[in-house]
C-alpha positions in Angstrom: 205.5 26.2 121.4 202.0 26.0 122.9 201.0 29.2 122.4 202.1 28.8 118.7 199.9 25.7 118.5 196.8 27.6 119.9 197.3 30.7 117.8 197.4 28.2 114.7 194.2 26.5 115.7 192.5 29.9 116.2 193.7 31.0 112.8 192.5 27.8 111.0 188.9 28.0 113.0 188.6 31.8 111.5 189.5 30.6 108.2 187.2 28.0 108.1 184.4 30.2 109.6 185.2 32.8 106.9 185.0 30.2 104.1 181.8 29.1 105.6 180.4 32.6 105.7 181.9 33.2 102.3 180.9 30.3 100.1 177.5 29.4 99.3 175.8 26.7 97.4 172.6 27.3 95.4 170.6 24.5 94.0 169.4 24.7 90.2 166.1 26.3 91.1 167.6 29.0 93.5 168.8 32.3 92.8 170.7 34.7 95.3 169.8 38.5 95.4 173.2 39.9 97.0 172.9 43.4 98.9 176.6 44.8 99.2 176.6 47.3 102.3 172.8 47.5 101.6 173.1 48.3 97.9 171.7 46.0 95.4 173.8 44.0 93.0 171.7 44.1 90.1 172.7 40.6 88.8 171.2 37.6 90.5 173.7 35.1 91.5 173.4 31.1 91.0 172.9 28.4 90.6 176.2 26.5 91.8 178.6 28.1 94.3 178.7 31.5 94.7 181.2 33.6 96.9 180.2 36.5 99.5 182.3 39.0 101.3 181.8 38.3 104.8 180.0 41.0 106.9 179.9 43.2 103.5 177.4 40.9 101.6 174.1 39.8 102.6 172.3 37.1 100.5 168.3 36.5 100.0 167.4 33.2 98.5 164.7 33.1 96.0 162.9 30.0 94.8 162.0 29.9 91.0 159.7 26.7 91.5 156.0 27.0 90.6 154.1 27.6 94.2 150.8 26.1 95.0 148.6 28.7 96.8 145.4 27.5 98.3 143.2 30.5 98.7 141.0 30.4 101.9 137.2 30.0 101.6 135.6 33.5 100.8 132.0 34.7 101.5 130.9 36.0 98.1 127.5 37.7 97.1 126.9 37.0 93.5 125.3 39.6 90.9 121.8 38.1 91.4 122.1 38.5 95.3 122.9 34.7 96.4 125.7 34.2 99.3 127.9 31.5 98.2 131.2 30.5 99.9 134.0 30.0 97.4 137.5 28.6 97.8 140.3 28.4 94.9 143.8 27.5 94.2 146.4 29.6 92.3 149.7 28.6 90.6 152.3 31.0 90.4 156.4 31.3 90.3 159.0 34.1 90.5 160.4 35.0 87.2 162.1 38.0 88.3 164.0 37.4 91.6 165.0 40.6 92.0 161.6 42.7 91.9 160.2 39.7 94.3 162.6 41.0 96.9 163.1 44.7 96.4 159.5 45.3 95.2 157.5 44.1 97.8 158.2 42.8 101.4 156.8 39.2 101.2 155.7 38.4 97.6 153.8 35.1 98.9 151.9 36.8 101.3 151.2 39.6 99.0 150.0 37.3 96.2 147.6 35.5 98.7 146.1 38.5 99.6 145.6 39.9 96.0 144.3 36.7 95.3 141.6 36.7 97.9 140.3 40.2 97.1 140.3 39.4 93.5 138.1 36.4 94.1 135.8 38.1 96.2 135.3 41.3 93.7 135.5 38.9 90.5 132.8 36.4 91.5 130.6 39.3 93.0 130.2 40.6 89.2 128.6 37.0 88.0 125.4 35.5 88.6 125.2 31.9 90.4 124.4 30.0 87.1 127.7 31.4 85.5 129.7 30.4 88.6 128.2 26.9 88.2 128.4 26.3 84.3 131.1 28.7 83.2 134.0 27.8 85.5 136.4 27.9 82.8 135.8 31.2 81.8 135.8 32.7 85.4 139.2 30.9 86.0 140.7 32.9 83.1 139.3 36.1 84.2 140.9 35.5 87.8 144.0 34.6 86.2 144.4 37.5 83.8 143.5 39.9 86.9 146.0 38.6 89.5 148.7 38.1 86.9 148.4 42.1 86.1 148.7 43.0 89.6 151.5 40.9 90.6 153.7 41.4 87.4 155.6 44.5 89.0 156.6 42.0 92.0 158.1 39.7 89.3 155.5 37.2 90.0 153.8 35.0 87.3 150.5 33.7 87.8 149.9 30.7 85.4 146.7 29.2 86.4 143.8 30.0 88.9 141.3 27.2 89.6 137.9 27.8 91.4 137.8 24.5 93.5 134.2 24.7 95.1 131.1 26.7 95.3 129.0 26.3 98.5 125.4 27.1 98.0 123.0 27.5 100.9 120.7 24.7 101.7 117.5 26.6 100.9 119.0 27.3 97.6 119.8 24.0 96.9 116.2 23.0 97.6 115.1 25.6 95.0 117.3 24.4 92.5 116.4 20.6 92.8 112.7 21.9 92.5 113.7 23.9 89.5 115.5 20.8 88.0 112.5 18.5 88.7 110.4 21.1 86.9 112.6 21.1 83.9 112.6 17.3 83.7 108.9 17.4 84.1 108.5 20.1 81.0 111.0 17.9 78.9 108.9 14.7 79.5 105.6 16.5 78.7 107.2 18.0 75.3 108.5 14.7 74.4 105.2 13.1 74.9 103.3 15.7 73.1 105.9 15.5 70.1 105.2 11.7 69.8 101.6 12.1 69.6 101.7 14.6 67.1 104.0 12.3 65.2 101.5 9.4 65.6 98.7 11.6 64.7 100.6 12.4 61.2 101.2 8.8 60.8 97.6 7.8 61.3 96.5 10.7 59.0 98.7 9.4 56.0 97.5 5.7 56.9 94.1 7.3 56.6 94.9 9.1 53.2 96.1 5.7 51.9 93.1 3.6 52.8 90.9 6.2 51.3 92.8 6.3 47.8 92.5 2.3 47.9 89.2 1.0 49.3 90.4 -2.4 48.9 93.2 -2.1 51.4 90.3 -1.6 54.1 89.2 -5.2 53.3 92.6 -6.3 53.4 93.3 -4.9 56.9 89.6 -6.6 57.7 90.9 -10.1 57.1 94.4 -9.6 58.5 92.7 -8.6 62.1 90.4 -11.6 61.6 93.6 -14.1 61.1 95.3 -12.2 64.2 92.2 -12.8 66.5 91.6 -16.3 65.3 95.0 -17.2 66.7 94.3 -16.1 70.4 92.7 -18.5 72.5 89.6 -17.1 73.6 85.8 -18.3 74.2 84.3 -15.4 72.4 85.5 -13.8 69.1 83.6 -10.3 67.8 83.8 -9.9 64.3 83.2 -6.3 63.2 81.5 -5.9 59.8 82.9 -3.1 57.7 80.5 -0.3 56.8 81.6 -0.7 53.0 80.4 -4.2 53.3 77.1 -3.4 54.6 76.7 -0.7 51.9 77.7 -2.9 49.0 74.9 -5.7 50.3 72.4 -2.9 50.7 73.1 -1.7 47.0 72.9 -5.4 45.7 69.7 -6.1 47.2 
């Protein structure tokens, strides 16, 4: 009787172990690539409950969610020979689980290496001003190049963003001087344009006064009124030359 109970218990334990090894639960974002005796089963399994033949089948889980990959800082020499330090972030996901397992050993490591080499080679073809002012254009170029190289692995790169561009201190000072010189140039141009416009208005006013001599007298009287309103111990009254000429001609 005791031997029968022990045998039954052993059988139950073996059945539970076989079921535990045979039944797998995959989440909604997971897929299983199954190898049967080393040969690939072409249809990925999941999500949900799947059955594997113990010892014969081997399963590799693949996560289909978007992965955020931080590209380590890279030393780059720009096209205009400026050394900069650039880091970036890439977003990608697996769209073909079988290719991600069969075509490459570790798709995450491979994608990271491709992103680093592409970042150095691509940014080295642009000048510093483009890195600072045309960030969207460079991001699109990086995304296209990396995606083309990872497509055979079943990996889709959806976006690449250049996070930071570190410039040497000497170059920062040079850029600050350049920006200051540019601001001074704009200020001088604005001041010159203001003087030019003021000269044009004075020329127009002189033309009007020349056509209507009586307007000079009116302007003279207005100036006298303005000076009389001020509190001063001395008032200088300018005499128009036209008035003197009229007096001389009258005499």
